[in-house]
N, CA, C, O and the ligand as a Tripos MOL2 file, in Angstrom:
@<TRIPOS>MOLECULE
protein
  289   287    73     0     0
PROTEIN
NO_CHARGES

@<TRIPOS>ATOM
      1 N           0.8270   -1.2100   -0.0170 N.3       1 MET1
      2 CA          0.0130    0.0060    0.0080 C.3       1 MET1
      3 C           0.8900    1.2480   -0.0110 C.2       1 MET1
      4 O           0.8900    2.0260   -0.9650 O.2       1 MET1
      5 N           1.6270    1.4060    1.0610 N.am      2 ASN2
      6 CA          2.4840    2.5910    1.1330 C.3       2 ASN2
      7 C           3.8860    2.2760    0.5140 C.2       2 ASN2
      8 O           4.7220    1.6050    1.1210 O.2       2 ASN2
      9 N           4.0850    2.7860   -0.6950 N.am      3 LYS3
     10 CA          5.2920    2.4950   -1.3790 C.3       3 LYS3
     11 C           6.4180    3.5250   -1.1510 C.2       3 LYS3
     12 O           7.5840    3.3010   -1.4760 O.2       3 LYS3
     13 N           6.0000    4.6630   -0.5740 N.am      4 THR4
     14 CA          6.9970    5.6810   -0.3720 C.3       4 THR4
     15 C           7.9090    5.3340    0.8230 C.2       4 THR4
     16 O           7.4520    5.1970    1.9570 O.2       4 THR4
     17 N           9.1950    5.1990    0.5280 N.am      5 PRO5
     18 CA         10.1140    4.9280    1.6510 C.3       5 PRO5
     19 C          10.1960    6.1000    2.6110 C.2       5 PRO5
     20 O          10.0930    7.2550    2.1980 O.2       5 PRO5
     21 N          10.3800    5.8080    3.8810 N.am      6 LYS6
     22 CA         10.3660    6.9040    4.8500 C.3       6 LYS6
     23 C          11.6340    7.7400    4.7120 C.2       6 LYS6
     24 O          11.7670    8.8020    5.3200 O.2       6 LYS6
     25 N          12.5730    7.2340    3.8890 N.am      7 CYS7
     26 CA         13.7840    8.0220    3.7310 C.3       7 CYS7
     27 C          13.6550    9.0540    2.6480 C.2       7 CYS7
     28 O          14.6260    9.7480    2.3450 O.2       7 CYS7
     29 N          12.4780    9.1800    2.0480 N.am      8 GLY8
     30 CA         12.2280   10.2180    1.0890 C.3       8 GLY8
     31 C          12.1400    9.7040   -0.3310 C.2       8 GLY8
     32 O          12.2680    8.5060   -0.5820 O.2       8 GLY8
     33 N          11.9180   10.6260   -1.2620 N.am      9 PRO9
     34 CA         11.7680   10.2840   -2.6620 C.3       9 PRO9
     35 C          13.0640    9.6900   -3.2270 C.2       9 PRO9
     36 O          14.1570    9.9820   -2.7420 O.2       9 PRO9
     37 N          12.9240    8.8640   -4.2440 N.am     10 LEU10
     38 CA         14.1100    8.2580   -4.8890 C.3      10 LEU10
     39 C          14.5810    9.1120   -6.0360 C.2      10 LEU10
     40 O          13.8600    9.9440   -6.5870 O.2      10 LEU10
     41 N          15.8400    8.8600   -6.3690 N.am     11 VAL11
     42 CA         16.4240    9.5390   -7.4930 C.3      11 VAL11
     43 C          15.6320    9.3240   -8.7710 C.2      11 VAL11
     44 O          15.5240   10.2090   -9.6210 O.2      11 VAL11
     45 N          15.0730    8.1020   -8.8820 N.am     12 SER12
     46 CA         14.3270    7.7690  -10.1210 C.3      12 SER12
     47 C          13.0240    8.5020  -10.1980 C.2      12 SER12
     48 O          12.3540    8.4500  -11.2290 O.2      12 SER12
     49 N          12.6250    9.2040   -9.1160 N.am     13 SER13
     50 CA         11.3620    9.9510   -9.1850 C.3      13 SER13
     51 C          11.5700   11.3530   -9.7640 C.2      13 SER13
     52 O          10.6160   12.1000   -9.9820 O.2      13 SER13
     53 N          12.8310   11.6890  -10.0070 N.am     14 ILE14
     54 CA         13.1180   12.9850  -10.6280 C.3      14 ILE14
     55 C          12.8540   12.9340  -12.0980 C.2      14 ILE14
     56 O          13.3710   12.0520  -12.7840 O.2      14 ILE14
     57 N          12.0610   13.8520  -12.6110 N.am     15 SER15
     58 CA         11.7500   13.8950  -14.0030 C.3      15 SER15
     59 C          12.8230   14.6360  -14.7880 C.2      15 SER15
     60 O          13.4960   15.5070  -14.2370 O.2      15 SER15
     61 N          12.9950   14.3080  -16.0610 N.am     16 PRO16
     62 CA         14.0430   14.9770  -16.8710 C.3      16 PRO16
     63 C          13.8030   16.4840  -16.9590 C.2      16 PRO16
     64 O          14.7410   17.2550  -17.1660 O.2      16 PRO16
     65 N          12.5780   16.8910  -16.8040 N.am     17 TRP17
     66 CA         12.3320   18.3340  -16.9000 C.3      17 TRP17
     67 C          12.4620   19.0480  -15.5800 C.2      17 TRP17
     68 O          12.1500   20.2340  -15.4710 O.2      17 TRP17
     69 N          12.9120   18.3430  -14.5950 N.am     18 GLN18
     70 CA         13.1530   18.9660  -13.2960 C.3      18 GLN18
     71 C          14.6410   19.1400  -13.1130 C.2      18 GLN18
     72 O          15.4480   18.3800  -13.6480 O.2      18 GLN18
     73 N          14.9940   20.1700  -12.3370 N.am     19 GLN19
     74 CA         16.3860   20.3580  -12.0290 C.3      19 GLN19
     75 C          16.5800   20.2150  -10.5400 C.2      19 GLN19
     76 O          15.6590   20.4430   -9.7570 O.2      19 GLN19
     77 N          17.7820   19.8350  -10.1510 N.am     20 VAL20
     78 CA         18.0500   19.6130   -8.7240 C.3      20 VAL20
     79 C          19.1850   20.5880   -8.3570 C.2      20 VAL20
     80 O          20.2400   20.6380   -8.9880 O.2      20 VAL20
     81 N          18.8990   21.3460   -7.3110 N.am     21 ILE21
     82 CA         19.8210   22.3220   -6.8020 C.3      21 ILE21
     83 C          20.2110   21.9470   -5.3670 C.2      21 ILE21
     84 O          19.3400   21.6230   -4.5590 O.2      21 ILE21
     85 N          21.4490   21.9840   -5.0550 N.am     22 ALA22
     86 CA         21.8930   21.7300   -3.6570 C.3      22 ALA22
     87 C          22.2010   23.0540   -3.0100 C.2      22 ALA22
     88 O          22.8850   23.8930   -3.5960 O.2      22 ALA22
     89 N          21.7080   23.2490   -1.8210 N.am     23 THR23
     90 CA         22.0320   24.4490   -1.0970 C.3      23 THR23
     91 C          22.8480   24.1030    0.1550 C.2      23 THR23
     92 O          22.5720   23.1080    0.8250 O.2      23 THR23
     93 N          23.8140   24.8980    0.4520 N.am     24 CYS24
     94 CA         24.6300   24.6500    1.6470 C.3      24 CYS24
     95 C          23.9810   25.4060    2.8170 C.2      24 CYS24
     96 O          23.6430   26.5840    2.7060 O.2      24 CYS24
     97 N          23.8160   24.6840    3.9550 N.am     25 GLY25
     98 CA         23.2320   25.2970    5.1190 C.3      25 GLY25
     99 C          24.1830   26.2200    5.8590 C.2      25 GLY25
    100 O          23.7640   26.9950    6.7190 O.2      25 GLY25
    101 N          25.4360   26.1380    5.5300 N.am     26 ARG26
    102 CA         26.3810   27.0000    6.2530 C.3      26 ARG26
    103 C          26.6530   28.2780    5.4940 C.2      26 ARG26
    104 O          26.5100   29.3680    6.0490 O.2      26 ARG26
    105 N          27.0370   28.1690    4.2500 N.am     27 CYS27
    106 CA         27.4250   29.3920    3.4900 C.3      27 CYS27
    107 C          26.3810   29.8100    2.4700 C.2      27 CYS27
    108 O          26.5030   30.8750    1.8640 O.2      27 CYS27
    109 N          25.3740   29.0060    2.2740 N.am     28 GLY28
    110 CA         24.3390   29.3620    1.3460 C.3      28 GLY28
    111 C          24.6990   29.1230   -0.1550 C.2      28 GLY28
    112 O          23.9830   29.5450   -1.0630 O.2      28 GLY28
    113 N          25.8030   28.4500   -0.3540 N.am     29 ASN29
    114 CA         26.2310   28.1700   -1.7400 C.3      29 ASN29
    115 C          25.1820   27.3690   -2.4640 C.2      29 ASN29
    116 O          24.5820   26.4620   -1.8850 O.2      29 ASN29
    117 N          24.9430   27.6950   -3.7510 N.am     30 LEU30
    118 CA         23.9960   26.9320   -4.5740 C.3      30 LEU30
    119 C          24.7560   26.2090   -5.6190 C.2      30 LEU30
    120 O          25.6770   26.7600   -6.2220 O.2      30 LEU30
    121 N          24.3870   24.9730   -5.8510 N.am     31 ALA31
    122 CA         25.0560   24.1960   -6.8700 C.3      31 ALA31
    123 C          24.0450   23.3610   -7.6250 C.2      31 ALA31
    124 O          23.2560   22.6270   -7.0300 O.2      31 ALA31
    125 N          24.0760   23.4810   -8.9610 N.am     32 ALA32
    126 CA         23.2100   22.6200   -9.7790 C.3      32 ALA32
    127 C          23.7280   21.2010   -9.8070 C.2      32 ALA32
    128 O          24.9120   20.9720  -10.0560 O.2      32 ALA32
    129 N          22.8560   20.2540   -9.5550 N.am     33 MET33
    130 CA         23.2980   18.8660   -9.5010 C.3      33 MET33
    131 C          22.9100   18.1200  -10.7910 C.2      33 MET33
    132 O          22.0230   18.5450  -11.5310 O.2      33 MET33
    133 N          23.5670   17.0550  -11.0240 N.am     34 ASP34
    134 CA         23.2400   16.2340  -12.2050 C.3      34 ASP34
    135 C          22.7490   14.8910  -11.6890 C.2      34 ASP34
    136 O          23.5580   14.0210  -11.3690 O.2      34 ASP34
    137 N          21.3890   14.7020  -11.5990 N.am     35 PRO35
    138 CA         20.8250   13.5100  -11.0270 C.3      35 PRO35
    139 C          21.1240   12.2560  -11.8550 C.2      35 PRO35
    140 O          20.9970   11.1380  -11.3570 O.2      35 PRO35
    141 N          21.5210   12.4420  -13.1220 N.am     36 THR36
    142 CA         21.7810   11.2860  -13.9580 C.3      36 THR36
    143 C          23.0400   10.5530  -13.5060 C.2      36 THR36
    144 O          23.2890    9.4130  -13.8980 O.2      36 THR36
    145 N          23.8180   11.2240  -12.6840 N.am     37 ARG37
    146 CA         25.0580   10.5990  -12.1780 C.3      37 ARG37
    147 C          24.8010    9.8190  -10.8730 C.2      37 ARG37
    148 O          25.6980    9.1580  -10.3500 O.2      37 ARG37
    149 N          23.5630    9.9060  -10.3580 N.am     38 TRP38
    150 CA         23.2890    9.2020   -9.1160 C.3      38 TRP38
    151 C          22.5740    7.8610   -9.4180 C.2      38 TRP38
    152 O          21.8340    7.7540  -10.3960 O.2      38 TRP38
    153 N          22.8040    6.8660   -8.5790 N.am     39 PRO39
    154 CA         22.0790    5.6150   -8.7420 C.3      39 PRO39
    155 C          20.5600    5.8650   -8.5580 C.2      39 PRO39
    156 O          20.1190    6.5480   -7.6340 O.2      39 PRO39
    157 N          19.7930    5.2710   -9.4940 N.am     40 LYS40
    158 CA         18.3670    5.5730   -9.5000 C.3      40 LYS40
    159 C          17.6560    5.0270   -8.2790 C.2      40 LYS40
    160 O          16.5720    5.5030   -7.9440 O.2      40 LYS40
    161 N          18.2220    4.0550   -7.6090 N.am     41 SER41
    162 CA         17.5600    3.4500   -6.4860 C.3      41 SER41
    163 C          17.9320    4.1470   -5.1690 C.2      41 SER41
    164 O          17.4240    3.7890   -4.1070 O.2      41 SER41
    165 N          18.8190    5.1400   -5.2500 N.am     42 ALA42
    166 CA         19.2190    5.8760   -4.0810 C.3      42 ALA42
    167 C          18.0810    6.8620   -3.6910 C.2      42 ALA42
    168 O          17.3100    7.3100   -4.5390 O.2      42 ALA42
    169 N          18.0120    7.1710   -2.4120 N.am     43 SER43
    170 CA         17.0070    8.1420   -1.9850 C.3      43 SER43
    171 C          17.6860    9.5050   -1.9670 C.2      43 SER43
    172 O          18.9000    9.6220   -1.8010 O.2      43 SER43
    173 N          16.8460   10.5450   -2.1470 N.am     44 LEU44
    174 CA         17.4080   11.8820   -2.1650 C.3      44 LEU44
    175 C          17.9930   12.2570   -0.7890 C.2      44 LEU44
    176 O          18.9540   13.0200   -0.6850 O.2      44 LEU44
    177 N          17.3870   11.7010    0.2400 N.am     45 THR45
    178 CA         17.8960   11.9750    1.5800 C.3      45 THR45
    179 C          19.2860   11.4260    1.7460 C.2      45 THR45
    180 O          20.1390   12.0180    2.4070 O.2      45 THR45
    181 N          19.5060   10.2450    1.1130 N.am     46 ASP46
    182 CA         20.7730    9.5810    1.1400 C.3      46 ASP46
    183 C          21.8410   10.4480    0.4120 C.2      46 ASP46
    184 O          22.9430   10.6720    0.9120 O.2      46 ASP46
    185 N          21.4560   10.9090   -0.7680 N.am     47 ILE47
    186 CA         22.3690   11.7440   -1.5420 C.3      47 ILE47
    187 C          22.6810   13.0200   -0.7870 C.2      47 ILE47
    188 O          23.8250   13.4690   -0.7210 O.2      47 ILE47
    189 N          21.6370   13.5850   -0.2240 N.am     48 GLN48
    190 CA         21.7520   14.8130    0.5290 C.3      48 GLN48
    191 C          22.7550   14.6600    1.6640 C.2      48 GLN48
    192 O          23.5620   15.5520    1.9220 O.2      48 GLN48
    193 N          22.6930   13.5410    2.3200 N.am     49 ALA49
    194 CA         23.6060   13.2820    3.4590 C.3      49 ALA49
    195 C          25.0470   13.1500    3.0370 C.2      49 ALA49
    196 O          25.9650   13.3190    3.8390 O.2      49 ALA49
    197 N          25.2390   12.8420    1.7560 N.am     50 ARG50
    198 CA         26.6220   12.6670    1.2760 C.3      50 ARG50
    199 C          27.2290   13.9150    0.6280 C.2      50 ARG50
    200 O          28.4080   13.9450    0.2770 O.2      50 ARG50
    201 N          26.3850   14.9430    0.4820 N.am     51 LEU51
    202 CA         26.8620   16.1400   -0.2000 C.3      51 LEU51
    203 C          27.9130   16.8530    0.5990 C.2      51 LEU51
    204 O          27.8730   16.8750    1.8290 O.2      51 LEU51
    205 N          28.8660   17.4430   -0.1110 N.am     52 LYS52
    206 CA         29.8360   18.2370    0.5760 C.3      52 LYS52
    207 C          29.9520   19.5430   -0.2030 C.2      52 LYS52
    208 O          30.0810   19.5530   -1.4270 O.2      52 LYS52
    209 N          29.9050   20.6250    0.5310 N.am     53 CYS53
    210 CA         29.9450   21.9470   -0.1160 C.3      53 CYS53
    211 C          31.3170   22.2010   -0.6980 C.2      53 CYS53
    212 O          32.3340   21.9840   -0.0400 O.2      53 CYS53
    213 N          31.3400   22.6700   -1.9600 N.am     54 LYS54
    214 CA         32.6020   22.9210   -2.6350 C.3      54 LYS54
    215 C          33.2170   24.2330   -2.1650 C.2      54 LYS54
    216 O          34.4110   24.4850   -2.3240 O.2      54 LYS54
    217 N          32.3580   25.0530   -1.5830 N.am     55 ARG55
    218 CA         32.9000   26.3700   -1.1840 C.3      55 ARG55
    219 C          33.4430   26.3560    0.2260 C.2      55 ARG55
    220 O          34.5720   26.7920    0.4540 O.2      55 ARG55
    221 N          32.6650   25.8660    1.1800 N.am     56 CYS56
    222 CA         33.0870   25.9240    2.6010 C.3      56 CYS56
    223 C          33.3610   24.5410    3.1910 C.2      56 CYS56
    224 O          33.6630   24.4150    4.3780 O.2      56 CYS56
    225 N          33.2540   23.5090    2.3580 N.am     57 ASN57
    226 CA         33.5390   22.1400    2.7960 C.3      57 ASN57
    227 C          32.6260   21.5970    3.8770 C.2      57 ASN57
    228 O          32.9700   20.6170    4.5380 O.2      57 ASN57
    229 N          31.4690   22.2110    4.0690 N.am     58 ALA58
    230 CA         30.5210   21.7170    5.0750 C.3      58 ALA58
    231 C          30.0210   20.3310    4.6020 C.2      58 ALA58
    232 O          29.7330   20.1520    3.4190 O.2      58 ALA58
    233 N          29.9220   19.3900    5.4920 N.am     59 LYS59
    234 CA         29.4520   18.0800    5.1030 C.3      59 LYS59
    235 C          27.9940   17.8290    5.5780 C.2      59 LYS59
    236 O          27.3670   16.8340    5.2150 O.2      59 LYS59
    237 N          27.4970   18.7520    6.3830 N.am     60 THR60
    238 CA         26.1780   18.6230    6.8490 C.3      60 THR60
    239 C          25.3660   19.9220    6.5500 C.2      60 THR60
    240 O          25.9320   20.9840    6.2900 O.2      60 THR60
    241 N          24.0890   19.7900    6.5970 N.am     61 GLY61
    242 CA         23.2400   20.9950    6.4210 C.3      61 GLY61
    243 C          22.8410   21.2260    4.9940 C.2      61 GLY61
    244 O          22.0860   22.1550    4.7110 O.2      61 GLY61
    245 N          23.3310   20.3980    4.0690 N.am     62 ALA62
    246 CA         22.9720   20.6060    2.6920 C.3      62 ALA62
    247 C          21.5130   20.1900    2.4400 C.2      62 ALA62
    248 O          20.9930   19.2740    3.0780 O.2      62 ALA62
    249 N          20.8810   20.8770    1.5070 N.am     63 LYS63
    250 CA         19.5270   20.4910    1.1610 C.3      63 LYS63
    251 C          19.3850   20.4350   -0.3600 C.2      63 LYS63
    252 O          19.9740   21.2220   -1.1010 O.2      63 LYS63
    253 N          18.5800   19.4760   -0.7820 N.am     64 LEU64
    254 CA         18.3580   19.3630   -2.2060 C.3      64 LEU64
    255 C          16.9990   19.9970   -2.5080 C.2      64 LEU64
    256 O          16.0040   19.7250   -1.8360 O.2      64 LEU64
    257 N          16.9840   20.8400   -3.5250 N.am     65 LEU65
    258 CA         15.7470   21.4370   -3.9760 C.3      65 LEU65
    259 C          15.4520   20.9580   -5.3730 C.2      65 LEU65
    260 O          16.2910   20.9880   -6.2720 O.2      65 LEU65
    261 N          14.2160   20.5140   -5.5150 N.am     66 ILE66
    262 CA         13.8150   20.0320   -6.8460 C.3      66 ILE66
    263 C          12.7890   20.9840   -7.4250 C.2      66 ILE66
    264 O          11.7750   21.2700   -6.7880 O.2      66 ILE66
    265 N          13.0350   21.4590   -8.5810 N.am     67 GLY67
    266 CA         12.0870   22.3980   -9.2060 C.3      67 GLY67
    267 C          12.0760   22.2600  -10.6890 C.2      67 GLY67
    268 O          12.8830   21.5210  -11.2540 O.2      67 GLY67
    269 N          11.1730   22.9580  -11.3370 N.am     68 PRO68
    270 CA         11.1160   22.8830  -12.8050 C.3      68 PRO68
    271 C          12.2750   23.6150  -13.4370 C.2      68 PRO68
    272 O          12.7590   24.6120  -12.9010 O.2      68 PRO68
    273 N          12.7090   23.1350  -14.5460 N.am     69 ARG69
    274 CA         13.7180   23.8510  -15.3290 C.3      69 ARG69
    275 C          13.0320   25.0500  -15.9430 C.2      69 ARG69
    276 O          11.9580   24.9590  -16.5380 O.2      69 ARG69
    277 N          13.6820   26.1520  -15.7780 N.am     70 TYR70
    278 CA         13.0880   27.3650  -16.3960 C.3      70 TYR70
    279 C          13.5290   27.5140  -17.8270 C.2      70 TYR70
    280 O          14.7210   27.4490  -18.1250 O.2      70 TYR70
    281 N          12.5810   27.7130  -18.7150 N.am     71 PRO71
    282 CA         12.9530   27.9300  -20.1230 C.3      71 PRO71
    283 C          13.6890   29.2700  -20.2620 C.2      71 PRO71
    284 O          13.4080   30.2310  -19.5450 O.2      71 PRO71
    285 N          14.6210   29.3020  -21.1890 N.am     72 ARG72
    286 CA         15.3590   30.5470  -21.4040 C.3      72 ARG72
    287 C          14.5870   31.4710  -22.2630 C.2      72 ARG72
    288 O          15.0490   32.5740  -22.5550 O.2      72 ARG72
    289 ZN         29.0430   25.9090    2.0540 Zn       73 ZN73
@<TRIPOS>BOND
     1     1     2 1
     2     2     3 1
     3     3     4 2
     4     3     5 am
     5     5     6 1
     6     6     7 1
     7     7     8 2
     8     7     9 am
     9     9    10 1
    10    10    11 1
    11    11    12 2
    12    11    13 am
    13    13    14 1
    14    14    15 1
    15    15    16 2
    16    15    17 am
    17    17    18 1
    18    18    19 1
    19    19    20 2
    20    19    21 am
    21    21    22 1
    22    22    23 1
    23    23    24 2
    24    23    25 am
    25    25    26 1
    26    26    27 1
    27    27    28 2
    28    27    29 am
    29    29    30 1
    30    30    31 1
    31    31    32 2
    32    31    33 am
    33    33    34 1
    34    34    35 1
    35    35    36 2
    36    35    37 am
    37    37    38 1
    38    38    39 1
    39    39    40 2
    40    39    41 am
    41    41    42 1
    42    42    43 1
    43    43    44 2
    44    43    45 am
    45    45    46 1
    46    46    47 1
    47    47    48 2
    48    47    49 am
    49    49    50 1
    50    50    51 1
    51    51    52 2
    52    51    53 am
    53    53    54 1
    54    54    55 1
    55    55    56 2
    56    55    57 am
    57    57    58 1
    58    58    59 1
    59    59    60 2
    60    59    61 am
    61    61    62 1
    62    62    63 1
    63    63    64 2
    64    63    65 am
    65    65    66 1
    66    66    67 1
    67    67    68 2
    68    67    69 am
    69    69    70 1
    70    70    71 1
    71    71    72 2
    72    71    73 am
    73    73    74 1
    74    74    75 1
    75    75    76 2
    76    75    77 am
    77    77    78 1
    78    78    79 1
    79    79    80 2
    80    79    81 am
    81    81    82 1
    82    82    83 1
    83    83    84 2
    84    83    85 am
    85    85    86 1
    86    86    87 1
    87    87    88 2
    88    87    89 am
    89    89    90 1
    90    90    91 1
    91    91    92 2
    92    91    93 am
    93    93    94 1
    94    94    95 1
    95    95    96 2
    96    95    97 am
    97    97    98 1
    98    98    99 1
    99    99   100 2
   100    99   101 am
   101   101   102 1
   102   102   103 1
   103   103   104 2
   104   103   105 am
   105   105   106 1
   106   106   107 1
   107   107   108 2
   108   107   109 am
   109   109   110 1
   110   110   111 1
   111   111   112 2
   112   111   113 am
   113   113   114 1
   114   114   115 1
   115   115   116 2
   116   115   117 am
   117   117   118 1
   118   118   119 1
   119   119   120 2
   120   119   121 am
   121   121   122 1
   122   122   123 1
   123   123   124 2
   124   123   125 am
   125   125   126 1
   126   126   127 1
   127   127   128 2
   128   127   129 am
   129   129   130 1
   130   130   131 1
   131   131   132 2
   132   131   133 am
   133   133   134 1
   134   134   135 1
   135   135   136 2
   136   135   137 am
   137   137   138 1
   138   138   139 1
   139   139   140 2
   140   139   141 am
   141   141   142 1
   142   142   143 1
   143   143   144 2
   144   143   145 am
   145   145   146 1
   146   146   147 1
   147   147   148 2
   148   147   149 am
   149   149   150 1
   150   150   151 1
   151   151   152 2
   152   151   153 am
   153   153   154 1
   154   154   155 1
   155   155   156 2
   156   155   157 am
   157   157   158 1
   158   158   159 1
   159   159   160 2
   160   159   161 am
   161   161   162 1
   162   162   163 1
   163   163   164 2
   164   163   165 am
   165   165   166 1
   166   166   167 1
   167   167   168 2
   168   167   169 am
   169   169   170 1
   170   170   171 1
   171   171   172 2
   172   171   173 am
   173   173   174 1
   174   174   175 1
   175   175   176 2
   176   175   177 am
   177   177   178 1
   178   178   179 1
   179   179   180 2
   180   179   181 am
   181   181   182 1
   182   182   183 1
   183   183   184 2
   184   183   185 am
   185   185   186 1
   186   186   187 1
   187   187   188 2
   188   187   189 am
   189   189   190 1
   190   190   191 1
   191   191   192 2
   192   191   193 am
   193   193   194 1
   194   194   195 1
   195   195   196 2
   196   195   197 am
   197   197   198 1
   198   198   199 1
   199   199   200 2
   200   199   201 am
   201   201   202 1
   202   202   203 1
   203   203   204 2
   204   203   205 am
   205   205   206 1
   206   206   207 1
   207   207   208 2
   208   207   209 am
   209   209   210 1
   210   210   211 1
   211   211   212 2
   212   211   213 am
   213   213   214 1
   214   214   215 1
   215   215   216 2
   216   215   217 am
   217   217   218 1
   218   218   219 1
   219   219   220 2
   220   219   221 am
   221   221   222 1
   222   222   223 1
   223   223   224 2
   224   223   225 am
   225   225   226 1
   226   226   227 1
   227   227   228 2
   228   227   229 am
   229   229   230 1
   230   230   231 1
   231   231   232 2
   232   231   233 am
   233   233   234 1
   234   234   235 1
   235   235   236 2
   236   235   237 am
   237   237   238 1
   238   238   239 1
   239   239   240 2
   240   239   241 am
   241   241   242 1
   242   242   243 1
   243   243   244 2
   244   243   245 am
   245   245   246 1
   246   246   247 1
   247   247   248 2
   248   247   249 am
   249   249   250 1
   250   250   251 1
   251   251   252 2
   252   251   253 am
   253   253   254 1
   254   254   255 1
   255   255   256 2
   256   255   257 am
   257   257   258 1
   258   258   259 1
   259   259   260 2
   260   259   261 am
   261   261   262 1
   262   262   263 1
   263   263   264 2
   264   263   265 am
   265   265   266 1
   266   266   267 1
   267   267   268 2
   268   267   269 am
   269   269   270 1
   270   270   271 1
   271   271   272 2
   272   271   273 am
   273   273   274 1
   274   274   275 1
   275   275   276 2
   276   275   277 am
   277   277   278 1
   278   278   279 1
   279   279   280 2
   280   279   281 am
   281   281   282 1
   282   282   283 1
   283   283   284 2
   284   283   285 am
   285   285   286 1
   286   286   287 1
   287   287   288 2
@<TRIPOS>SUBSTRUCTURE
     1 MET1         2 RESIDUE 1 A MET
     2 ASN2         6 RESIDUE 1 A ASN
     3 LYS3        10 RESIDUE 1 A LYS
     4 THR4        14 RESIDUE 1 A THR
     5 PRO5        18 RESIDUE 1 A PRO
     6 LYS6        22 RESIDUE 1 A LYS
     7 CYS7        26 RESIDUE 1 A CYS
     8 GLY8        30 RESIDUE 1 A GLY
     9 PRO9        34 RESIDUE 1 A PRO
    10 LEU10       38 RESIDUE 1 A LEU
    11 VAL11       42 RESIDUE 1 A VAL
    12 SER12       46 RESIDUE 1 A SER
    13 SER13       50 RESIDUE 1 A SER
    14 ILE14       54 RESIDUE 1 A ILE
    15 SER15       58 RESIDUE 1 A SER
    16 PRO16       62 RESIDUE 1 A PRO
    17 TRP17       66 RESIDUE 1 A TRP
    18 GLN18       70 RESIDUE 1 A GLN
    19 GLN19       74 RESIDUE 1 A GLN
    20 VAL20       78 RESIDUE 1 A VAL
    21 ILE21       82 RESIDUE 1 A ILE
    22 ALA22       86 RESIDUE 1 A ALA
    23 THR23       90 RESIDUE 1 A THR
    24 CYS24       94 RESIDUE 1 A CYS
    25 GLY25       98 RESIDUE 1 A GLY
    26 ARG26      102 RESIDUE 1 A ARG
    27 CYS27      106 RESIDUE 1 A CYS
    28 GLY28      110 RESIDUE 1 A GLY
    29 ASN29      114 RESIDUE 1 A ASN
    30 LEU30      118 RESIDUE 1 A LEU
    31 ALA31      122 RESIDUE 1 A ALA
    32 ALA32      126 RESIDUE 1 A ALA
    33 MET33      130 RESIDUE 1 A MET
    34 ASP34      134 RESIDUE 1 A ASP
    35 PRO35      138 RESIDUE 1 A PRO
    36 THR36      142 RESIDUE 1 A THR
    37 ARG37      146 RESIDUE 1 A ARG
    38 TRP38      150 RESIDUE 1 A TRP
    39 PRO39      154 RESIDUE 1 A PRO
    40 LYS40      158 RESIDUE 1 A LYS
    41 SER41      162 RESIDUE 1 A SER
    42 ALA42      166 RESIDUE 1 A ALA
    43 SER43      170 RESIDUE 1 A SER
    44 LEU44      174 RESIDUE 1 A LEU
    45 THR45      178 RESIDUE 1 A THR
    46 ASP46      182 RESIDUE 1 A ASP
    47 ILE47      186 RESIDUE 1 A ILE
    48 GLN48      190 RESIDUE 1 A GLN
    49 ALA49      194 RESIDUE 1 A ALA
    50 ARG50      198 RESIDUE 1 A ARG
    51 LEU51      202 RESIDUE 1 A LEU
    52 LYS52      206 RESIDUE 1 A LYS
    53 CYS53      210 RESIDUE 1 A CYS
    54 LYS54      214 RESIDUE 1 A LYS
    55 ARG55      218 RESIDUE 1 A ARG
    56 CYS56      222 RESIDUE 1 A CYS
    57 ASN57      226 RESIDUE 1 A ASN
    58 ALA58      230 RESIDUE 1 A ALA
    59 LYS59      234 RESIDUE 1 A LYS
    60 THR60      238 RESIDUE 1 A THR
    61 GLY61      242 RESIDUE 1 A GLY
    62 ALA62      246 RESIDUE 1 A ALA
    63 LYS63      250 RESIDUE 1 A LYS
    64 LEU64      254 RESIDUE 1 A LEU
    65 LEU65      258 RESIDUE 1 A LEU
    66 ILE66      262 RESIDUE 1 A ILE
    67 GLY67      266 RESIDUE 1 A GLY
    68 PRO68      270 RESIDUE 1 A PRO
    69 ARG69      274 RESIDUE 1 A ARG
    70 TYR70      278 RESIDUE 1 A TYR
    71 PRO71      282 RESIDUE 1 A PRO
    72 ARG72      286 RESIDUE 1 A ARG
    73 ZN73       289 GROUP 0 **** ****
């Protein structure tokens, strides 16, 4: 009945027309992510926990934001 894992949505649930942005909880750095490089069976929470900020090297506090790709 309940198919949604409690660890959050899976990478495979991201649509090609959506973009994924990672935000750093410490310095506020924004980085566009490429979900095609992630294993489809991984959960976004899992990916989020493994993110490391390229600017301030924070390993925690990162958040993934999923939104529509904006047309140019
Ligand atoms: Zn940072």
